[in-house]
C-alpha positions as CSV (number, residue, x, y, z in Angstrom):
1,M,5.4,74.9,19.4
2,S,5.0,74.9,23.2
3,A,7.4,72.9,25.4
4,G,4.5,71.9,27.7
5,G,2.8,68.4,27.5
6,S,-0.7,69.8,27.5
7,T,-0.8,71.1,23.9
8,P,-0.8,68.9,20.8
9,Q,2.6,67.7,19.5
10,F,3.8,68.1,15.9
11,G,1.9,65.8,13.6
12,E,-1.0,65.2,16.0
13,R,-4.5,66.2,15.3
14,A,-5.6,68.9,17.7
15,Q,-9.2,67.8,17.9
16,Y,-11.6,65.1,16.6
17,G,-13.0,65.7,13.2
18,P,-16.5,64.7,11.8
19,D,-15.1,61.3,10.6
20,D,-13.3,60.4,13.8
21,V,-16.2,58.5,15.3
22,C,-16.7,54.8,15.7
23,Y,-18.6,53.3,12.7
24,R,-20.7,51.2,15.1
25,H,-21.1,53.9,17.8
26,P,-21.5,57.3,16.2
27,G,-21.4,59.0,19.5
28,R,-17.9,57.7,20.4
29,N,-14.8,59.5,19.1
30,S,-11.6,57.7,18.2
31,F,-8.5,58.0,16.1
32,T,-8.0,54.3,15.7
33,L,-8.6,52.8,12.3
34,C,-9.2,49.1,11.3
35,Q,-6.1,47.8,9.6
36,R,-8.2,46.0,7.0
37,C,-11.1,48.2,6.0
38,G,-9.8,51.6,7.4
39,R,-13.0,52.4,9.4
40,T,-12.7,54.1,12.8
41,V,-13.3,51.9,15.8
42,C,-13.7,52.8,19.4
43,P,-11.9,50.9,22.2
44,D,-14.9,48.7,22.8
45,C,-15.0,47.6,19.2
46,Q,-11.3,47.1,18.7
47,V,-10.1,43.6,18.2
48,V,-6.4,43.0,18.5
49,S,-5.0,40.5,16.0
50,S,-1.6,39.4,14.7
51,V,-1.9,42.0,11.9
52,G,-3.0,44.9,14.2
53,V,-6.3,46.3,15.3
54,L,-9.4,45.1,13.4
55,C,-13.0,45.9,13.5
56,P,-15.5,43.2,14.5
57,D,-16.7,42.7,10.9
58,C,-13.2,42.2,9.5
59,M,-12.3,39.9,12.3
60,R,-15.3,37.8,11.6
61,E,-14.5,37.6,7.9
62,A,-10.9,36.7,8.8
63,Q,-12.0,33.9,11.0
64,Q,-14.4,32.6,8.3
65,G,-11.5,32.6,5.8
66,A,-9.3,30.7,8.2
67,A,-12.0,28.2,8.7
68,Q,-12.4,27.7,5.0
69,R,-8.7,27.3,4.5
70,M,-8.6,24.7,7.3
71,G,-11.5,22.9,5.6
72,R,-9.7,22.9,2.3
73,S,-6.6,21.6,4.0
74,A,-8.5,18.9,5.7
75,R,-10.2,17.9,2.4
76,V,-6.8,17.8,0.7
77,A,-5.3,15.7,3.5
78,S,-8.3,13.4,3.3
79,R,-7.9,12.9,-0.5
80,R,-4.2,12.2,0.0
81,L,-5.0,9.6,2.6
82,S,-7.7,8.0,0.5
83,D,-5.3,7.8,-2.4
84,A,-2.4,6.4,-0.3
85,P,-1.4,2.8,-1.3
86,V,-2.3,1.5,2.1
87,V,-2.5,-2.2,0.9
88,T,1.0,-2.0,-0.4
89,Y,2.3,-0.5,2.8
90,G,0.3,-3.0,4.8
91,L,1.8,-5.9,2.9
92,M,5.3,-4.5,3.4
93,I,4.7,-4.1,7.2
94,A,3.3,-7.6,7.5
95,C,6.5,-9.0,5.8
96,V,8.7,-7.0,8.1
97,L,6.9,-8.1,11.2
98,V,7.0,-11.8,10.2
99,F,10.6,-11.5,9.3
100,A,11.4,-10.0,12.7
101,A,9.6,-12.9,14.4
102,Q,11.5,-15.4,12.2
103,W,14.8,-13.7,13.0
104,L,14.1,-13.7,16.8
105,S,13.1,-17.3,16.7
106,A,16.2,-18.3,14.8
107,T,18.4,-16.3,17.1
108,F,17.2,-18.2,20.1
109,G,17.8,-21.5,18.3
110,D,14.2,-22.2,17.5
111,N,13.1,-22.1,13.9
112,S,9.5,-22.7,14.7
113,V,8.1,-19.5,13.2
114,T,9.7,-20.2,9.8
115,E,8.8,-23.9,9.9
116,G,5.2,-23.1,10.9
117,L,4.7,-20.8,7.9
118,W,6.8,-22.2,5.1
119,Y,5.3,-24.4,2.3
120,A,6.4,-27.7,0.9
121,P,4.3,-29.7,-1.6
122,A,3.9,-32.5,1.0
123,Y,1.6,-30.2,3.0
124,S,-0.9,-30.5,0.1
125,L,-1.1,-34.3,0.4
126,P,-4.3,-35.9,1.7
127,D,-4.0,-36.4,5.5
128,A,-4.3,-40.2,5.3
129,V,-1.5,-40.4,2.7
130,A,0.8,-37.8,4.4
131,S,0.5,-39.5,7.9
132,S,1.3,-42.9,6.5
133,I,4.5,-41.7,4.8
134,F,5.7,-38.7,6.8
135,S,5.3,-38.6,10.6
136,D,5.6,-34.8,10.9
137,V,3.5,-33.7,7.8
138,S,-0.2,-33.2,7.6
139,F,-2.7,-31.6,5.2
140,E,-2.1,-27.9,5.8
141,P,-3.2,-26.0,2.6
142,W,-3.1,-22.6,4.3
143,R,0.6,-22.7,4.1
144,M,0.3,-21.9,0.4
145,L,-0.7,-18.4,1.6
146,T,1.3,-17.9,4.8
147,V,4.5,-18.6,2.8
148,M,4.0,-15.3,1.1
149,F,5.0,-13.4,4.3
150,T,8.1,-15.4,5.1
151,H,11.7,-14.8,4.0
152,S,15.1,-16.3,4.4
153,T,16.7,-15.1,7.7
154,G,20.1,-16.1,6.4
155,F,19.9,-13.8,3.4
156,V,18.7,-10.3,4.2
157,L,18.8,-9.3,0.5
158,H,15.9,-11.6,0.0
159,I,13.4,-9.5,1.9
160,L,15.0,-6.3,0.9
161,F,14.6,-7.0,-2.8
162,N,11.0,-8.1,-2.4
163,L,10.1,-5.0,-0.3
164,Y,11.8,-2.7,-2.8
165,A,10.0,-4.3,-5.7
166,L,6.7,-4.1,-3.9
167,W,7.2,-0.5,-3.0
168,L,8.4,0.4,-6.6
169,F,5.6,-1.4,-8.5
170,G,2.9,-2.2,-6.0
171,R,2.0,1.5,-5.3
172,N,1.3,2.2,-9.0
173,L,-0.6,-1.0,-9.5
174,E,-2.7,-0.3,-6.4
175,Q,-3.6,3.1,-7.7
176,L,-4.5,1.7,-11.1
177,L,-6.6,-1.2,-9.9
178,G,-7.9,0.1,-6.5
179,R,-7.1,-1.4,-3.1
180,V,-9.5,-4.4,-3.3
181,W,-8.5,-5.7,-6.7
182,F,-4.8,-5.1,-6.1
183,L,-5.0,-7.2,-2.9
184,V,-6.9,-9.9,-4.8
185,L,-4.3,-9.9,-7.6
186,Y,-1.5,-10.1,-5.0
187,V,-3.0,-13.0,-3.1
188,F,-3.9,-14.9,-6.4
189,A,-0.3,-14.4,-7.6
190,G,1.2,-15.7,-4.4
191,L,-1.2,-18.7,-4.5
192,G,-0.2,-19.3,-8.1
193,G,3.5,-19.4,-7.0
194,S,2.7,-22.1,-4.4
195,L,0.6,-24.0,-6.9
196,M,3.5,-24.2,-9.4
197,V,5.8,-25.5,-6.6
198,M,3.2,-28.1,-5.9
199,I,2.6,-29.1,-9.5
200,W,6.3,-29.4,-10.1
201,V,6.5,-32.5,-8.0
202,Y,4.9,-34.4,-10.9
203,F,8.0,-33.7,-12.8
204,E,10.5,-33.8,-9.9
205,P,9.3,-36.1,-7.1
206,M,12.3,-35.2,-4.9
207,S,10.9,-31.7,-4.4
208,L,8.0,-33.0,-2.4
209,L,9.6,-32.2,0.9
210,V,11.6,-29.2,-0.2
211,P,10.2,-26.1,1.7
212,T,10.0,-22.7,0.2
213,V,9.8,-19.2,1.7
214,G,9.3,-15.8,0.4
215,A,6.8,-13.4,-1.3
216,S,8.6,-13.8,-4.6
217,G,5.7,-15.5,-6.3
218,A,3.4,-12.6,-5.5
219,I,6.1,-10.1,-6.3
220,F,6.6,-11.6,-9.8
221,G,2.8,-11.6,-10.2
222,V,2.9,-7.8,-9.5
223,L,5.7,-7.4,-12.1
224,A,3.9,-9.4,-14.7
225,A,0.6,-7.5,-14.1
226,T,2.5,-4.2,-14.5
227,L,4.0,-5.4,-17.7
228,V,0.5,-6.4,-19.1
229,A,-1.0,-3.1,-18.0
230,Y,1.8,-1.0,-19.6
231,R,1.7,-3.1,-22.8
232,A,-2.1,-2.5,-23.0
233,S,-1.4,1.2,-22.7
234,N,1.2,1.2,-25.5
235,V,3.9,2.0,-23.0
236,N,7.5,0.8,-23.9
237,V,8.0,-2.2,-21.7
238,T,11.4,-3.2,-22.8
239,S,13.2,-2.2,-19.6
240,L,10.6,-3.9,-17.4
241,A,10.7,-7.0,-19.5
242,V,14.5,-7.2,-19.2
243,L,14.3,-6.7,-15.5
244,I,11.8,-9.5,-15.1
245,A,13.9,-11.8,-17.4
246,I,17.1,-11.2,-15.5
247,N,15.5,-11.8,-12.1
248,F,13.7,-14.9,-13.3
249,G,16.9,-16.2,-14.9
250,I,18.8,-15.9,-11.6
251,G,16.7,-18.7,-10.3
252,F,18.4,-21.1,-12.7
253,L,21.9,-20.3,-11.5
254,P,23.7,-23.3,-9.9
255,G,23.5,-23.1,-6.1
256,A,21.0,-20.2,-6.2
257,A,18.5,-22.1,-4.1
258,I,15.7,-20.0,-5.6
259,S,12.3,-21.4,-6.5
260,W,11.9,-20.4,-10.1
261,Q,8.7,-22.4,-10.0
262,A,7.2,-20.0,-7.6
263,H,8.3,-17.1,-9.8
264,L,6.8,-18.7,-12.9
265,G,3.5,-19.5,-11.2
266,G,3.2,-16.0,-9.8
267,M,3.9,-14.4,-13.2
268,I,1.3,-16.6,-14.9
269,V,-1.5,-15.9,-12.4
270,G,-0.5,-12.2,-12.1
271,A,-0.7,-11.7,-15.9
272,A,-4.0,-13.7,-16.1
273,S,-5.5,-11.6,-13.3
274,M,-4.5,-8.3,-15.0
275,G,-5.9,-9.6,-18.3
276,I,-9.3,-10.2,-16.7
277,L,-9.2,-6.8,-14.9
278,L,-8.3,-5.0,-18.1
279,A,-10.9,-6.8,-20.2
280,T,-13.6,-5.8,-17.7
281,R,-12.8,-2.1,-17.2
282,G,-15.5,0.4,-16.6
283,P,-18.5,0.6,-14.3
284,R,-20.7,-1.3,-16.8
285,H,-18.5,-4.4,-16.4
286,R,-18.3,-4.6,-12.6
287,G,-20.4,-7.7,-12.4
288,T,-18.4,-9.4,-15.2
289,R,-15.1,-8.4,-13.5
290,A,-16.2,-9.9,-10.2
291,L,-17.4,-13.1,-11.9
292,G,-14.1,-13.4,-13.9
293,M,-12.0,-13.0,-10.8
294,I,-14.2,-15.3,-8.8
295,G,-13.8,-17.9,-11.6
296,L,-10.0,-17.5,-11.5
297,G,-10.1,-17.9,-7.7
298,V,-12.2,-21.1,-8.0
299,L,-9.8,-22.5,-10.5
300,L,-6.8,-21.8,-8.3
301,I,-8.5,-23.5,-5.3
302,A,-9.5,-26.4,-7.4
303,L,-5.8,-26.9,-8.5
304,G,-4.8,-26.8,-4.8
305,W,-6.8,-30.1,-4.4
306,L,-5.0,-31.7,-7.4
307,Y,-3.2,-34.2,-5.2
308,F,-6.6,-35.6,-4.1
309,V,-7.3,-36.4,-7.8
310,A,-3.9,-37.7,-8.8
311,L,-1.2,-38.3,-6.3
312,P,2.3,-37.3,-7.4
313,P,5.1,-39.9,-7.4
314,F,6.8,-40.2,-4.0
315,P,10.5,-40.1,-3.6
316,G,11.8,-43.7,-3.7
317,G,8.3,-44.9,-4.2
């Protein structure tokens, strides 16, 4: 082997062979091979990639494969987003935002946010009756819904428990029912809780001016609906039933200041809503399902006007 630099070194080919020509340009010699297919490519056809030199055909196939993978990833991400329990998360966020507004208002000595959203049965009285007895109370039925987003600012565990229960059971129920029907069930259960608070005045007139706050009625509706759904699927519901019974029983403890009436109303309406939704499963019963839920909604609204039909006894009246 010569020491000069003009002669081939050990291991190098001395001259081009018949196959050392570019597959796209037969008149151009080259020793460079495509890392993917092994064909010879000239400098004009070489495409440098992260895995080495590729020929134009292999580079095009690689780009198409990457585009397909990106498309599959986008479709998977889209499916995950479409399956996400956005209603549950939205309700949780709404509760947190309202609680923050309540807390800030209370911190500056003004409880106007809580007082503007809470519900007391007196707000369901006809305007003429309410104004003649209570100077600061008028007919404001929307409070039966706004109360679902308020919580006690003096007891942080109140909102924490409700958010945890909604996160734990709401997501599964939303995936089972779909976003629209889950939201309808949640609102109906919350309204049912307020209705039971309102109706209880017939049995305890002193509760007419007692305000309530919290999403507990709707939360207990979610729990009861989950219990009904599991029972219909022959799932063991013992642990869930015990959980509901314990939390419902806490409302009867002396000094608990918990509206067990709202819990009871939420459970009744939540279970009734789930019963209708289960009885009308399947695409063939969509119309029946809608009519059943509309009927339940009309019934709840009608009960909300009960004081216009029969006034409850007034404290000291």
